[in-house]
PDB file as gemmi writes it, atoms N, CA and C in Angstrom:
CRYST1    1.000    1.000    1.000  90.00  90.00  90.00 P 1                      
ATOM      1  N   UNK A   1       0.857  -1.211  -0.035  1.00  0.00           N  
ATOM      2  CA  UNK A   1      -0.016   0.025   0.010  1.00  0.00           C  
ATOM      3  C   UNK A   1       0.861   1.229   0.053  1.00  0.00           C  
ATOM      4  N   UNK A   2       1.982   1.181   0.756  1.00  0.00           N  
ATOM      5  CA  UNK A   2       2.866   2.349   0.783  1.00  0.00           C  
ATOM      6  C   UNK A   2       3.472   2.760  -0.586  1.00  0.00           C  
ATOM      7  N   UNK A   3       3.813   1.661  -1.349  1.00  0.00           N  
ATOM      8  CA  UNK A   3       4.394   1.899  -2.668  1.00  0.00           C  
ATOM      9  C   UNK A   3       3.318   2.545  -3.572  1.00  0.00           C  
ATOM     10  N   UNK A   4       2.052   2.119  -3.502  1.00  0.00           N  
ATOM     11  CA  UNK A   4       0.987   2.718  -4.313  1.00  0.00           C  
ATOM     12  C   UNK A   4       0.786   4.154  -3.822  1.00  0.00           C  
ATOM     13  N   UNK A   5       0.853   4.468  -2.522  1.00  0.00           N  
ATOM     14  CA  UNK A   5       0.590   5.739  -2.006  1.00  0.00           C  
ATOM     15  C   UNK A   5       1.711   6.696  -2.590  1.00  0.00           C  
ATOM     16  N   UNK A   6       2.932   6.246  -2.534  1.00  0.00           N  
ATOM     17  CA  UNK A   6       4.072   7.028  -2.999  1.00  0.00           C  
ATOM     18  C   UNK A   6       3.988   7.267  -4.501  1.00  0.00           C  
ATOM     19  N   UNK A   7       3.703   6.186  -5.178  1.00  0.00           N  
ATOM     20  CA  UNK A   7       3.760   6.227  -6.664  1.00  0.00           C  
ATOM     21  C   UNK A   7       2.549   7.142  -7.143  1.00  0.00           C  
ATOM     22  N   UNK A   8       1.484   7.215  -6.351  1.00  0.00           N  
ATOM     23  CA  UNK A   8       0.365   8.080  -6.760  1.00  0.00           C  
ATOM     24  C   UNK A   8       0.660   9.583  -6.848  1.00  0.00           C  
ATOM     25  N   UNK A   9       1.796   9.953  -6.263  1.00  0.00           N  
ATOM     26  CA  UNK A   9       2.142  11.365  -6.391  1.00  0.00           C  
ATOM     27  C   UNK A   9       2.324  11.721  -7.807  1.00  0.00           C  
ATOM     28  N   UNK A  10       2.739  10.716  -8.660  1.00  0.00           N  
ATOM     29  CA  UNK A  10       2.906  10.991 -10.079  1.00  0.00           C  
ATOM     30  C   UNK A  10       1.633  11.349 -10.812  1.00  0.00           C  
ATOM     31  N   UNK A  11       0.535  10.940 -10.343  1.00  0.00           N  
ATOM     32  CA  UNK A  11      -0.813  11.285 -10.908  1.00  0.00           C  
ATOM     33  C   UNK A  11      -1.164  12.725 -10.596  1.00  0.00           C  
ATOM     34  N   UNK A  12      -0.635  13.233  -9.508  1.00  0.00           N  
ATOM     35  CA  UNK A  12      -1.042  14.590  -9.061  1.00  0.00           C  
ATOM     36  C   UNK A  12      -0.022  15.670  -9.426  1.00  0.00           C  
ATOM     37  N   UNK A  13       1.258  15.320  -9.226  1.00  0.00           N  
ATOM     38  CA  UNK A  13       2.399  16.269  -9.437  1.00  0.00           C  
ATOM     39  C   UNK A  13       2.985  16.081 -10.820  1.00  0.00           C  
ATOM     40  N   UNK A  14       3.187  17.121 -11.518  1.00  0.00           N  
ATOM     41  CA  UNK A  14       3.806  17.074 -12.862  1.00  0.00           C  
ATOM     42  C   UNK A  14       5.285  16.717 -12.791  1.00  0.00           C  
ATOM     43  N   UNK A  15       5.796  15.952 -13.776  1.00  0.00           N  
ATOM     44  CA  UNK A  15       7.159  15.778 -13.895  1.00  0.00           C  
ATOM     45  C   UNK A  15       7.742  14.658 -13.088  1.00  0.00           C  
ATOM     46  N   UNK A  16       6.863  13.904 -12.432  1.00  0.00           N  
ATOM     47  CA  UNK A  16       7.283  12.712 -11.610  1.00  0.00           C  
ATOM     48  C   UNK A  16       6.696  11.475 -12.241  1.00  0.00           C  
ATOM     49  N   UNK A  17       7.424  10.477 -12.366  1.00  0.00           N  
ATOM     50  CA  UNK A  17       7.048   9.248 -13.017  1.00  0.00           C  
ATOM     51  C   UNK A  17       6.698   8.236 -11.927  1.00  0.00           C  
ATOM     52  N   UNK A  18       5.454   7.702 -11.981  1.00  0.00           N  
ATOM     53  CA  UNK A  18       5.065   6.636 -11.085  1.00  0.00           C  
ATOM     54  C   UNK A  18       5.820   5.353 -11.186  1.00  0.00           C  
ATOM     55  N   UNK A  19       6.233   4.971 -12.456  1.00  0.00           N  
ATOM     56  CA  UNK A  19       7.039   3.791 -12.669  1.00  0.00           C  
ATOM     57  C   UNK A  19       8.426   3.960 -12.010  1.00  0.00           C  
ATOM     58  N   UNK A  20       8.956   5.132 -12.087  1.00  0.00           N  
ATOM     59  CA  UNK A  20      10.214   5.437 -11.381  1.00  0.00           C  
ATOM     60  C   UNK A  20      10.104   5.298  -9.931  1.00  0.00           C  
ATOM     61  N   UNK A  21       9.014   5.855  -9.414  1.00  0.00           N  
ATOM     62  CA  UNK A  21       8.795   5.766  -7.912  1.00  0.00           C  
ATOM     63  C   UNK A  21       8.741   4.304  -7.488  1.00  0.00           C  
ATOM     64  N   UNK A  22       8.029   3.498  -8.248  1.00  0.00           N  
ATOM     65  CA  UNK A  22       7.830   2.068  -7.907  1.00  0.00           C  
ATOM     66  C   UNK A  22       9.211   1.440  -8.033  1.00  0.00           C  
ATOM     67  N   UNK A  23      10.020   1.749  -9.105  1.00  0.00           N  
ATOM     68  CA  UNK A  23      11.392   1.218  -9.246  1.00  0.00           C  
ATOM     69  C   UNK A  23      12.255   1.553  -8.095  1.00  0.00           C  
ATOM     70  N   UNK A  24      12.191   2.883  -7.641  1.00  0.00           N  
ATOM     71  CA  UNK A  24      13.114   3.218  -6.524  1.00  0.00           C  
ATOM     72  C   UNK A  24      12.740   2.455  -5.310  1.00  0.00           C  
ATOM     73  N   UNK A  25      11.419   2.203  -5.053  1.00  0.00           N  
ATOM     74  CA  UNK A  25      10.947   1.477  -3.952  1.00  0.00           C  
ATOM     75  C   UNK A  25      11.176  -0.032  -4.088  1.00  0.00           C  
ATOM     76  N   UNK A  26      11.570  -0.466  -5.239  1.00  0.00           N  
ATOM     77  CA  UNK A  26      11.784  -1.920  -5.478  1.00  0.00           C  
ATOM     78  C   UNK A  26      10.554  -2.731  -5.695  1.00  0.00           C  
ATOM     79  N   UNK A  27       9.413  -2.134  -6.103  1.00  0.00           N  
ATOM     80  CA  UNK A  27       8.204  -2.772  -6.233  1.00  0.00           C  
ATOM     81  C   UNK A  27       7.709  -2.784  -7.652  1.00  0.00           C  
ATOM     82  N   UNK A  28       8.444  -2.254  -8.646  1.00  0.00           N  
ATOM     83  CA  UNK A  28       7.946  -2.162 -10.012  1.00  0.00           C  
ATOM     84  C   UNK A  28       7.743  -3.618 -10.557  1.00  0.00           C  
ATOM     85  N   UNK A  29       8.631  -4.487 -10.402  1.00  0.00           N  
ATOM     86  CA  UNK A  29       8.575  -5.802 -10.929  1.00  0.00           C  
ATOM     87  C   UNK A  29       7.428  -6.612 -10.296  1.00  0.00           C  
ATOM     88  N   UNK A  30       7.245  -6.386  -8.972  1.00  0.00           N  
ATOM     89  CA  UNK A  30       6.173  -7.088  -8.324  1.00  0.00           C  
ATOM     90  C   UNK A  30       4.808  -6.553  -8.863  1.00  0.00           C  
ATOM     91  N   UNK A  31       4.672  -5.235  -9.044  1.00  0.00           N  
ATOM     92  CA  UNK A  31       3.466  -4.611  -9.519  1.00  0.00           C  
ATOM     93  C   UNK A  31       3.099  -5.177 -10.904  1.00  0.00           C  
ATOM     94  N   UNK A  32       4.063  -5.104 -11.865  1.00  0.00           N  
ATOM     95  CA  UNK A  32       3.822  -5.555 -13.210  1.00  0.00           C  
ATOM     96  C   UNK A  32       3.550  -7.007 -13.329  1.00  0.00           C  
ATOM     97  N   UNK A  33       4.358  -7.861 -12.471  1.00  0.00           N  
ATOM     98  CA  UNK A  33       4.127  -9.254 -12.552  1.00  0.00           C  
ATOM     99  C   UNK A  33       2.630  -9.647 -11.948  1.00  0.00           C  
ATOM    100  N   UNK A  34       2.247  -8.860 -10.967  1.00  0.00           N  
ATOM    101  CA  UNK A  34       0.894  -9.036 -10.378  1.00  0.00           C  
ATOM    102  C   UNK A  34      -0.169  -8.673 -11.321  1.00  0.00           C  
ATOM    103  N   UNK A  35       0.093  -7.617 -12.150  1.00  0.00           N  
ATOM    104  CA  UNK A  35      -0.960  -7.256 -13.214  1.00  0.00           C  
ATOM    105  C   UNK A  35      -1.023  -8.329 -14.267  1.00  0.00           C  
ATOM    106  N   UNK A  36       0.123  -8.843 -14.672  1.00  0.00           N  
ATOM    107  CA  UNK A  36       0.095  -9.857 -15.765  1.00  0.00           C  
ATOM    108  C   UNK A  36      -0.604 -11.188 -15.302  1.00  0.00           C  
ATOM    109  N   UNK A  37      -0.340 -11.526 -13.959  1.00  0.00           N  
ATOM    110  CA  UNK A  37      -0.861 -12.784 -13.474  1.00  0.00           C  
ATOM    111  C   UNK A  37      -2.175 -12.596 -12.786  1.00  0.00           C  
ATOM    112  N   UNK A  38      -2.790 -11.368 -12.760  1.00  0.00           N  
ATOM    113  CA  UNK A  38      -3.991 -11.031 -11.998  1.00  0.00           C  
ATOM    114  C   UNK A  38      -3.901 -11.465 -10.557  1.00  0.00           C  
ATOM    115  N   UNK A  39      -2.836 -11.223  -9.875  1.00  0.00           N  
ATOM    116  CA  UNK A  39      -2.708 -11.658  -8.468  1.00  0.00           C  
ATOM    117  C   UNK A  39      -3.353 -10.445  -7.702  1.00  0.00           C  
ATOM    118  N   UNK A  40      -4.602 -10.638  -7.255  1.00  0.00           N  
ATOM    119  CA  UNK A  40      -5.505  -9.625  -6.657  1.00  0.00           C  
ATOM    120  C   UNK A  40      -5.011  -9.116  -5.426  1.00  0.00           C  
ATOM    121  N   UNK A  41      -4.434  -9.845  -4.462  1.00  0.00           N  
ATOM    122  CA  UNK A  41      -3.934  -9.282  -3.209  1.00  0.00           C  
ATOM    123  C   UNK A  41      -3.007  -8.098  -3.424  1.00  0.00           C  
ATOM    124  N   UNK A  42      -2.084  -8.173  -4.338  1.00  0.00           N  
ATOM    125  CA  UNK A  42      -1.051  -7.185  -4.543  1.00  0.00           C  
ATOM    126  C   UNK A  42      -1.719  -6.057  -5.339  1.00  0.00           C  
ATOM    127  N   UNK A  43      -2.562  -6.409  -6.346  1.00  0.00           N  
ATOM    128  CA  UNK A  43      -3.240  -5.373  -7.120  1.00  0.00           C  
ATOM    129  C   UNK A  43      -4.023  -4.499  -6.270  1.00  0.00           C  
ATOM    130  N   UNK A  44      -4.859  -5.144  -5.350  1.00  0.00           N  
ATOM    131  CA  UNK A  44      -5.800  -4.295  -4.556  1.00  0.00           C  
ATOM    132  C   UNK A  44      -5.050  -3.538  -3.534  1.00  0.00           C  
ATOM    133  N   UNK A  45      -3.906  -4.059  -2.942  1.00  0.00           N  
ATOM    134  CA  UNK A  45      -3.248  -3.287  -1.986  1.00  0.00           C  
ATOM    135  C   UNK A  45      -2.542  -2.032  -2.601  1.00  0.00           C  
ATOM    136  N   UNK A  46      -1.968  -2.204  -3.724  1.00  0.00           N  
ATOM    137  CA  UNK A  46      -1.362  -1.066  -4.432  1.00  0.00           C  
ATOM    138  C   UNK A  46      -2.482  -0.137  -4.884  1.00  0.00           C  
ATOM    139  N   UNK A  47      -3.583  -0.638  -5.440  1.00  0.00           N  
ATOM    140  CA  UNK A  47      -4.666   0.136  -5.765  1.00  0.00           C  
ATOM    141  C   UNK A  47      -5.254   1.064  -4.601  1.00  0.00           C  
ATOM    142  N   UNK A  48      -5.406   0.447  -3.459  1.00  0.00           N  
ATOM    143  CA  UNK A  48      -5.842   1.229  -2.313  1.00  0.00           C  
ATOM    144  C   UNK A  48      -4.861   2.337  -1.980  1.00  0.00           C  
ATOM    145  N   UNK A  49      -3.633   1.983  -2.021  1.00  0.00           N  
ATOM    146  CA  UNK A  49      -2.608   2.942  -1.777  1.00  0.00           C  
ATOM    147  C   UNK A  49      -2.654   4.092  -2.696  1.00  0.00           C  
ATOM    148  N   UNK A  50      -2.863   3.761  -4.004  1.00  0.00           N  
ATOM    149  CA  UNK A  50      -2.916   4.808  -5.066  1.00  0.00           C  
ATOM    150  C   UNK A  50      -4.131   5.777  -4.792  1.00  0.00           C  
ATOM    151  N   UNK A  51      -5.232   5.116  -4.490  1.00  0.00           N  
ATOM    152  CA  UNK A  51      -6.492   5.914  -4.206  1.00  0.00           C  
ATOM    153  C   UNK A  51      -6.232   6.896  -3.033  1.00  0.00           C  
ATOM    154  N   UNK A  52      -5.710   6.226  -1.972  1.00  0.00           N  
ATOM    155  CA  UNK A  52      -5.449   7.148  -0.721  1.00  0.00           C  
ATOM    156  C   UNK A  52      -4.474   8.217  -1.016  1.00  0.00           C  
ATOM    157  N   UNK A  53      -3.417   7.864  -1.803  1.00  0.00           N  
ATOM    158  CA  UNK A  53      -2.363   8.837  -2.159  1.00  0.00           C  
ATOM    159  C   UNK A  53      -2.963  10.016  -2.979  1.00  0.00           C  
ATOM    160  N   UNK A  54      -3.732   9.703  -4.026  1.00  0.00           N  
ATOM    161  CA  UNK A  54      -4.337  10.753  -4.815  1.00  0.00           C  
ATOM    162  C   UNK A  54      -5.167  11.593  -4.005  1.00  0.00           C  
ATOM    163  N   UNK A  55      -6.040  11.055  -3.140  1.00  0.00           N  
ATOM    164  CA  UNK A  55      -6.904  11.859  -2.256  1.00  0.00           C  
ATOM    165  C   UNK A  55      -6.063  12.755  -1.343  1.00  0.00           C  
ATOM    166  N   UNK A  56      -5.080  12.191  -0.796  1.00  0.00           N  
ATOM    167  CA  UNK A  56      -4.228  12.941   0.175  1.00  0.00           C  
ATOM    168  C   UNK A  56      -3.493  14.082  -0.577  1.00  0.00           C  
ATOM    169  N   UNK A  57      -2.825  13.679  -1.625  1.00  0.00           N  
ATOM    170  CA  UNK A  57      -1.951  14.665  -2.372  1.00  0.00           C  
ATOM    171  C   UNK A  57      -2.770  15.835  -2.966  1.00  0.00           C  
ATOM    172  N   UNK A  58      -3.915  15.421  -3.545  1.00  0.00           N  
ATOM    173  CA  UNK A  58      -4.767  16.539  -4.090  1.00  0.00           C  
ATOM    174  C   UNK A  58      -5.337  17.411  -3.025  1.00  0.00           C  
ATOM    175  N   UNK A  59      -5.582  16.953  -1.821  1.00  0.00           N  
ATOM    176  CA  UNK A  59      -5.976  17.929  -0.728  1.00  0.00           C  
ATOM    177  C   UNK A  59      -4.760  18.705  -0.343  1.00  0.00           C  
ATOM    178  N   UNK A  60      -3.612  18.065  -0.200  1.00  0.00           N  
ATOM    179  CA  UNK A  60      -2.395  18.801   0.214  1.00  0.00           C  
ATOM    180  C   UNK A  60      -2.007  19.957  -0.836  1.00  0.00           C  
ATOM    181  N   UNK A  61      -2.071  19.631  -2.116  1.00  0.00           N  
ATOM    182  CA  UNK A  61      -1.781  20.588  -3.119  1.00  0.00           C  
ATOM    183  C   UNK A  61      -2.779  21.742  -3.130  1.00  0.00           C  
ATOM    184  N   UNK A  62      -4.054  21.322  -2.988  1.00  0.00           N  
ATOM    185  CA  UNK A  62      -5.154  22.366  -2.904  1.00  0.00           C  
ATOM    186  C   UNK A  62      -4.820  23.325  -1.715  1.00  0.00           C  
ATOM    187  N   UNK A  63      -4.560  22.753  -0.578  1.00  0.00           N  
ATOM    188  CA  UNK A  63      -4.163  23.593   0.642  1.00  0.00           C  
ATOM    189  C   UNK A  63      -2.926  24.491   0.363  1.00  0.00           C  
ATOM    190  N   UNK A  64      -1.890  23.909  -0.347  1.00  0.00           N  
ATOM    191  CA  UNK A  64      -0.716  24.656  -0.670  1.00  0.00           C  
ATOM    192  C   UNK A  64      -0.985  25.826  -1.572  1.00  0.00           C  
ATOM    193  N   UNK A  65      -1.861  25.468  -2.603  1.00  0.00           N  
ATOM    194  CA  UNK A  65      -2.194  26.526  -3.583  1.00  0.00           C  
ATOM    195  C   UNK A  65      -2.999  27.682  -2.867  1.00  0.00           C  
ATOM    196  N   UNK A  66      -3.878  27.328  -1.937  1.00  0.00           N  
ATOM    197  CA  UNK A  66      -4.652  28.318  -1.232  1.00  0.00           C  
ATOM    198  C   UNK A  66      -3.859  29.226  -0.334  1.00  0.00           C  
ATOM    199  N   UNK A  67      -2.721  28.712   0.267  1.00  0.00           N  
ATOM    200  CA  UNK A  67      -1.922  29.353   1.259  1.00  0.00           C  
ATOM    201  C   UNK A  67      -0.640  29.933   0.712  1.00  0.00           C  
ATOM    202  N   UNK A  68      -0.020  29.108  -0.178  1.00  0.00           N  
ATOM    203  CA  UNK A  68       1.311  29.489  -0.683  1.00  0.00           C  
ATOM    204  C   UNK A  68       1.265  29.432  -2.223  1.00  0.00           C  
ATOM    205  N   UNK A  69       0.541  30.253  -2.861  1.00  0.00           N  
ATOM    206  CA  UNK A  69       0.228  30.074  -4.309  1.00  0.00           C  
ATOM    207  C   UNK A  69       1.484  30.212  -5.107  1.00  0.00           C  
ATOM    208  N   UNK A  70       2.233  31.237  -5.001  1.00  0.00           N  
ATOM    209  CA  UNK A  70       3.365  31.502  -5.800  1.00  0.00           C  
ATOM    210  C   UNK A  70       4.450  30.407  -5.540  1.00  0.00           C  
ATOM    211  N   UNK A  71       4.681  30.077  -4.312  1.00  0.00           N  
ATOM    212  CA  UNK A  71       5.735  28.978  -4.056  1.00  0.00           C  
ATOM    213  C   UNK A  71       5.318  27.675  -4.632  1.00  0.00           C  
ATOM    214  N   UNK A  72       4.004  27.369  -4.535  1.00  0.00           N  
ATOM    215  CA  UNK A  72       3.511  26.087  -5.034  1.00  0.00           C  
ATOM    216  C   UNK A  72       3.683  26.032  -6.625  1.00  0.00           C  
ATOM    217  N   UNK A  73       3.234  27.144  -7.234  1.00  0.00           N  
ATOM    218  CA  UNK A  73       3.483  27.130  -8.672  1.00  0.00           C  
ATOM    219  C   UNK A  73       4.905  27.119  -9.114  1.00  0.00           C  
ATOM    220  N   UNK A  74       5.743  27.742  -8.294  1.00  0.00           N  
ATOM    221  CA  UNK A  74       7.235  27.738  -8.606  1.00  0.00           C  
ATOM    222  C   UNK A  74       7.721  26.342  -8.491  1.00  0.00           C  
ATOM    223  N   UNK A  75       7.323  25.627  -7.503  1.00  0.00           N  
ATOM    224  CA  UNK A  75       7.686  24.202  -7.311  1.00  0.00           C  
ATOM    225  C   UNK A  75       7.215  23.363  -8.462  1.00  0.00           C  
ATOM    226  N   UNK A  76       6.064  23.512  -8.850  1.00  0.00           N  
ATOM    227  CA  UNK A  76       5.491  22.712  -9.983  1.00  0.00           C  
ATOM    228  C   UNK A  76       6.196  23.041 -11.306  1.00  0.00           C  
ATOM    229  N   UNK A  77       6.519  24.239 -11.536  1.00  0.00           N  
ATOM    230  CA  UNK A  77       7.188  24.653 -12.734  1.00  0.00           C  
ATOM    231  C   UNK A  77       8.642  24.040 -12.619  1.00  0.00           C  
ATOM    232  N   UNK A  78       9.265  24.042 -11.472  1.00  0.00           N  
ATOM    233  CA  UNK A  78      10.525  23.457 -11.261  1.00  0.00           C  
ATOM    234  C   UNK A  78      10.514  21.959 -11.513  1.00  0.00           C  
ATOM    235  N   UNK A  79       9.504  21.216 -11.168  1.00  0.00           N  
ATOM    236  CA  UNK A  79       9.437  19.782 -11.354  1.00  0.00           C  
ATOM    237  C   UNK A  79       9.306  19.552 -12.876  1.00  0.00           C  
ATOM    238  N   UNK A  80       8.505  20.381 -13.554  1.00  0.00           N  
ATOM    239  CA  UNK A  80       8.301  20.218 -15.072  1.00  0.00           C  
ATOM    240  C   UNK A  80       9.590  20.580 -15.783  1.00  0.00           C  
ATOM    241  N   UNK A  81      10.209  21.668 -15.345  1.00  0.00           N  
ATOM    242  CA  UNK A  81      11.541  22.055 -16.026  1.00  0.00           C  
ATOM    243  C   UNK A  81      12.552  21.042 -15.769  1.00  0.00           C  
ATOM    244  N   UNK A  82      12.662  20.507 -14.571  1.00  0.00           N  
ATOM    245  CA  UNK A  82      13.663  19.521 -14.258  1.00  0.00           C  
ATOM    246  C   UNK A  82      13.503  18.200 -15.001  1.00  0.00           C  
ATOM    247  N   UNK A  83      12.178  17.797 -15.151  1.00  0.00           N  
ATOM    248  CA  UNK A  83      11.959  16.575 -15.848  1.00  0.00           C  
ATOM    249  C   UNK A  83      12.129  16.675 -17.382  1.00  0.00           C  
ATOM    250  N   UNK A  84      11.879  17.892 -17.924  1.00  0.00           N  
ATOM    251  CA  UNK A  84      11.982  18.107 -19.339  1.00  0.00           C  
ATOM    252  C   UNK A  84      13.525  17.936 -19.851  1.00  0.00           C  
ATOM    253  N   UNK A  85      14.376  18.068 -18.945  1.00  0.00           N  
ATOM    254  CA  UNK A  85      15.772  17.813 -19.336  1.00  0.00           C  
ATOM    255  C   UNK A  85      16.044  16.478 -19.870  1.00  0.00           C  
ATOM    256  N   UNK A  86      15.314  15.538 -19.187  1.00  0.00           N  
ATOM    257  CA  UNK A  86      15.551  14.112 -19.653  1.00  0.00           C  
ATOM    258  C   UNK A  86      14.716  13.753 -20.813  1.00  0.00           C  
ATOM    259  N   UNK A  87      13.829  14.519 -21.286  1.00  0.00           N  
ATOM    260  CA  UNK A  87      13.155  14.319 -22.516  1.00  0.00           C  
ATOM    261  C   UNK A  87      14.010  14.658 -23.680  1.00  0.00           C  
ATOM    262  N   UNK A  88      14.885  15.534 -23.550  1.00  0.00           N  
ATOM    263  CA  UNK A  88      15.793  15.955 -24.626  1.00  0.00           C  
ATOM    264  C   UNK A  88      16.831  14.874 -25.027  1.00  0.00           C  
ATOM    265  N   UNK A  89      17.288  14.191 -23.977  1.00  0.00           N  
ATOM    266  CA  UNK A  89      18.292  13.194 -24.216  1.00  0.00           C  
ATOM    267  C   UNK A  89      17.784  11.954 -24.732  1.00  0.00           C  
TER     268      UNK A  89                                                      
END                                                                             
């Protein structure tokens, strides 16, 4: 569930790869193998983590945008600019 929670930040924040997050956590192979074999316990636990992560991160970003608008936009632009460097190579 924790891996799904962390990887779900890629759905909300620009410039972050969910697959990369799963790879860093060491769960990418487990997640893909579980999807191929339809191993429901792993699929459901990662899915619950993703849903919880999206709900939490969207609330957090909404709160940050309401209170720290310029800093939040600057951080998001920084994420996009930083990730675009790897698209060129």
